[in-house]
C-alpha positions in Angstrom: -43.3 -95.3 24.0 -42.8 -94.2 28.0 -44.9 -96.6 29.2 -43.6 -99.3 26.9 -40.2 -98.8 28.6 -40.7 -98.7 31.8 -41.0 -102.3 31.4 -37.9 -102.6 31.2 -36.5 -101.5 34.1 -32.9 -101.1 32.8 -33.5 -99.8 30.3 -35.6 -97.4 31.4 -32.9 -96.5 34.0 -30.6 -96.2 31.0 -33.5 -93.8 29.2 -34.0 -91.2 32.2 -29.9 -91.1 33.2 -31.1 -92.5 36.5 -27.8 -92.7 37.3 -26.8 -88.2 36.8 -29.5 -88.3 39.4 -28.1 -86.7 43.0 -24.0 -86.8 41.6 -21.6 -87.0 44.3 -18.3 -86.5 42.3 -18.5 -84.9 38.2 -15.1 -83.7 36.7 -13.8 -80.0 36.3 -16.3 -79.0 34.6 -19.6 -80.1 37.5 -19.9 -82.3 34.0 -20.9 -86.2 34.4 -18.4 -87.8 32.2 -18.5 -91.5 30.7 -15.4 -93.0 32.1 -18.2 -92.5 35.6 -21.0 -94.1 34.5 -22.2 -97.3 34.8 -23.4 -97.6 30.8 -20.0 -98.3 29.0 -21.5 -99.8 26.2 -22.4 -96.0 24.5 -21.4 -97.4 21.2 -25.2 -99.8 20.7 -28.0 -97.7 20.7 -29.8 -100.3 23.0 -32.9 -97.6 24.3 -33.7 -97.0 20.3 -32.8 -100.5 19.6 -35.6 -101.5 22.0 -38.3 -98.9 20.6 -37.5 -100.4 17.3 -38.5 -103.5 18.2 -41.4 -102.4 19.7 -43.7 -100.4 16.9 -41.2 -97.1 16.1 -41.3 -96.1 12.6 -39.3 -93.1 11.9 -39.4 -91.2 9.4 -37.3 -88.5 7.2 -38.3 -86.1 4.0 -38.2 -87.3 0.3 -38.2 -91.2 2.2 -34.8 -90.9 3.5 -33.8 -93.8 5.8 -31.6 -91.4 8.9 -30.7 -88.8 9.6 -27.0 -86.5 9.7 -27.8 -83.1 12.2 -25.0 -81.1 11.3 -23.8 -78.5 14.5 -20.9 -75.7 15.0 -19.9 -74.6 18.1 -18.0 -70.9 17.7 -16.6 -70.3 20.5 -13.8 -68.3 19.4 -13.8 -66.0 16.6 -10.3 -64.4 16.4 -6.9 -66.4 17.6 -5.3 -66.0 20.7 -2.9 -63.8 20.9 0.1 -66.3 20.3 -1.8 -68.0 17.3 0.2 -65.3 14.9 4.2 -66.3 15.6 2.9 -70.2 15.8 1.2 -70.4 13.1 3.8 -68.2 11.2 6.1 -71.1 12.0 4.7 -73.6 11.5 3.5 -71.8 7.8 7.2 -71.5 7.7 8.2 -75.0 8.6 5.6 -75.7 5.8 7.6 -74.0 3.3 4.3 -72.5 2.3 5.7 -68.1 2.2 1.4 -67.0 1.7 0.8 -68.6 4.5 3.2 -67.0 6.5 3.2 -63.5 5.7 -0.6 -63.6 5.5 -1.1 -64.9 9.4 0.5 -62.1 11.3 -2.2 -60.2 10.1 -5.3 -62.4 11.1 -6.7 -60.6 13.9 -6.9 -57.5 12.4 -8.1 -59.1 8.2 -10.9 -60.5 8.8 -10.3 -62.1 5.0 -6.7 -64.1 6.2 -9.1 -64.8 9.6 -9.3 -68.3 9.9 -11.8 -68.8 11.9 -14.5 -66.1 10.2 -15.3 -68.9 8.1 -18.4 -69.4 8.8 -19.6 -68.4 5.0 -17.1 -71.3 3.7 -18.1 -74.2 5.5 -21.9 -73.5 4.9 -20.6 -73.1 0.9 -19.0 -76.2 1.4 -21.8 -77.6 2.7 -24.2 -76.9 -0.2 -21.9 -79.4 -2.2 -23.2 -82.1 -0.5 -27.2 -80.8 0.1 -27.3 -80.4 3.4 -27.0 -77.6 6.1 -26.4 -76.8 9.6 -26.7 -75.1 12.7 -24.1 -72.6 14.7 -24.2 -71.8 18.0 -23.2 -68.4 19.1 -22.2 -67.8 22.6 -23.4 -63.9 24.1 -20.6 -63.5 26.7 -20.2 -60.6 28.1 -16.2 -59.6 28.5 -16.0 -60.2 32.3 -17.3 -63.7 31.3 -14.8 -67.2 31.2 -13.7 -67.1 27.5 -15.1 -63.7 26.3 -13.2 -63.9 22.7 -16.4 -60.9 20.5 -18.9 -59.1 20.7 -22.3 -61.0 19.9 -23.1 -57.6 18.4 -20.0 -57.8 16.3 -21.6 -60.4 14.0 -24.7 -58.5 13.1 -24.5 -59.5 9.4 -22.8 -62.4 10.2 -26.0 -63.9 11.4 -28.6 -62.8 9.2 -26.6 -64.2 6.5 -26.6 -67.4 8.3 -30.2 -67.3 8.9 -31.4 -65.5 6.2 -29.2 -68.4 3.7 -31.7 -71.4 5.0 -29.4 -72.1 7.7 -29.9 -72.2 11.8 -28.4 -69.8 14.4 -28.9 -70.8 17.7 -27.9 -69.7 21.9 -24.4 -71.6 22.7 -24.8 -70.9 26.6 -22.2 -69.8 28.6 -20.5 -71.2 31.3 -23.2 -71.2 33.9 -26.1 -70.9 32.0 -26.8 -75.0 32.2 -27.5 -74.0 36.1 -29.3 -70.4 36.0 -32.7 -69.4 34.5 -32.2 -66.1 34.2 -28.7 -66.0 32.7 -30.5 -68.2 29.3 -33.0 -65.4 29.2 -30.8 -62.5 29.2 -28.5 -64.0 26.5 -31.0 -65.4 23.9 -33.6 -62.5 24.3 -30.0 -60.2 23.7 -29.2 -62.9 20.9 -32.8 -62.4 19.5 -32.0 -58.6 19.1 -29.0 -58.8 17.2 -30.5 -61.7 14.9 -33.9 -60.1 14.5 -35.9 -63.5 14.6 -36.8 -66.2 17.3 -34.4 -68.7 18.1 -34.9 -72.1 19.3 -31.9 -74.0 19.5 -29.5 -74.6 22.3 -25.8 -76.3 23.8 -23.7 -75.2 26.4 -20.5 -73.9 26.0 -18.1 -76.9 27.2 -21.5 -79.8 27.7 -21.9 -78.0 30.6 -25.1 -80.1 31.3 -27.3 -81.3 34.5 -29.9 -84.3 34.7 -33.1 -83.3 34.9 -32.0 -80.1 35.6 -31.0 -78.0 32.8 -34.1 -79.3 30.7 -35.9 -78.0 32.7 -34.6 -74.7 32.6 -34.6 -74.5 28.6 -37.8 -75.7 28.3 -38.1 -72.4 30.6 -37.4 -69.8 28.8 -38.8 -71.1 25.9 -36.1 -73.2 23.9 -37.2 -75.5 21.8 -34.7 -78.2 21.6 -31.1 -78.6 23.3 -28.2 -80.9 21.7 -26.3 -80.8 24.9 -26.5 -83.9 25.6 -23.7 -86.1 25.6 -20.2 -87.2 26.7 -16.8 -84.2 26.0 -14.4 -87.8 26.9 -16.6 -90.5 25.4 -18.6 -90.5 21.4 -21.4 -92.3 21.6 -25.1 -93.3 22.9 -25.3 -91.5 26.4 -28.4 -92.3 27.5 -28.7 -95.5 24.4 -31.0 -92.8 22.0 -30.3 -92.4 18.5 -33.4 -90.7 18.3 -34.8 -87.5 18.7 -36.9 -87.8 22.4 -38.8 -85.4 25.5 -37.0 -86.1 28.7 -38.2 -87.7 31.5 -37.8 -86.4 35.8 -37.8 -89.1 37.4 -38.2 -86.4 40.0 -41.7 -85.0 39.2 -43.0 -88.3 37.2 -43.2 -86.5 34.4 -42.4 -84.9 30.6 -40.6 -81.9 30.2 -41.4 -79.9 27.1 -38.4 -79.7 24.5 -36.7 -82.0 22.5 -33.7 -83.4 23.1 -31.2 -84.4 19.6 -28.9 -86.2 21.4 -24.6 -85.2 20.3 -23.0 -88.2 19.6 -19.7 -86.8 17.9 -18.3 -84.2 19.0 -14.4 -83.2 16.9 -13.0 -82.8 20.3 -13.3 -85.7 21.6 -12.1 -87.9 19.0 -8.9 -86.3 18.6 -5.7 -84.6 20.8 -8.5 -83.8 24.0 -9.7 -87.0 25.5 -10.2 -90.3 23.0 -7.2 -89.4 21.0 -6.6 -91.1 18.0 -5.2 -90.5 15.6 -7.4 -90.1 11.9 -7.3 -93.5 10.4 -8.5 -95.4 13.4 -10.8 -92.0 14.3 -12.2 -92.9 11.0 -13.8 -96.4 11.6 -15.2 -95.5 14.4 -16.9 -92.5 12.7 -18.5 -95.1 10.2 -19.6 -97.8 12.4 -21.1 -94.9 14.3 -23.1 -93.5 11.2 -23.2 -97.4 9.9 -25.2 -97.9 13.2 -27.3 -94.7 12.9 -28.7 -95.5 9.4 -29.1 -99.1 10.4 -31.6 -98.3 13.5 -33.3 -95.1 11.5 -31.8 -92.8 13.1 -30.2 -89.4 13.8 -27.1 -89.2 14.4 -25.6 -85.7 15.8 -22.0 -84.4 15.1 -20.4 -80.9 16.0 -17.9 -79.6 14.5 -16.3 -76.8 16.2 -15.4 -73.7 13.2 -11.7 -73.2 14.5 -11.3 -77.1 13.1 -12.3 -76.0 9.4 -8.1 -75.7 8.8 -6.3 -79.5 7.6 -6.6 -82.7 8.4 -9.4 -81.6 10.3 -11.3 -79.8 8.0 -10.8 -83.0 5.3 -12.5 -85.4 7.7 -15.7 -83.5 8.2 -16.0 -83.1 4.3 -15.5 -86.8 4.4 -18.3 -87.1 6.6 -20.3 -85.0 4.7 -19.2 -87.2 1.5 -19.9 -90.8 3.0 -23.7 -89.4 4.5 -24.2 -88.2 1.6 -23.4 -90.7 -0.6 -26.1 -93.0 1.8 -29.0 -91.0 0.9 -29.0 -89.2 4.7 -30.7 -86.1 5.7 -28.3 -83.6 6.6 -29.3 -81.4 8.0 -29.9 -78.5 11.3 -31.5 -78.3 14.8 -33.9 -76.4 14.0 -35.4 -78.3 10.6 -34.3 -82.0 12.6 -37.2 -80.6 15.8 -39.8 -78.9 13.5 -39.2 -82.6 11.8 -39.3 -84.1 14.8 -42.8 -82.3 16.7 -44.9 -82.4 13.7 -44.7 -86.3 12.7 -43.4 -88.3 16.5 
């Protein structure tokens, strides 16, 4: 694959993300955003298109034409301190008296906590014969965005894993740039889970090409799925297939599978692209259809905090649409294992 790509300088530079080496500018989270890229057409997987035309023939279980990698970043398990008040007011505005009475106690009663919804997510996905990956933060109380102690979720993690879904690591703010931090957090999560983990995504999609891939490989991860733009959905390096990255500094392939992120809930809506639900669905549908066209894998990130109201309906519409297209809808772990076995 590499030798054929190298013959096309433009696509090779896009695939390796040469423009992200030796960065001069970055955003507030030290990320390389879409708006700084020279490659503006990220809605067409140009590199995957080239590889398909030159002999790439991906295959999936049960002769499925394409795959969907479902993922969830668990940033929060407990609503913030203002949620009980604001949530109650919103419920009253909807004239939902039952919800208005429960919301003030959501931080102390798990049954009324809208973010303690792992089993509900799994039940919804199972309805469409789908599985997914849950990436959990393993933060210390002094770290930014600390919201839960991972040891307090031991039974939930066990249920997720024992049911056939995946538990992976959601690295903290500095993990993407620290081998020590990656190893320490991976070890703590494995201790609580009671088994080895192989999957990773960094918090806030913080990532540095090619350094983060090298660190993840050294830390013992088998795959990453951070590699997507936070500010725009699409194909960051023109790929809609998993791949092993190539380090331009060393001239060597990096021993880790990247399952590139294509769609994040926050990218579509208020945080970045600011699409309404109608436009967001048209956009999402087009990306799914494009991936199907090239027999690819589309990775979707939907936070557990987005599993309410219209956001939840949107997520189920994705599941329903992909299920009707007979896609293989599964976790990052299963995608990685299949790709390593069959590529």
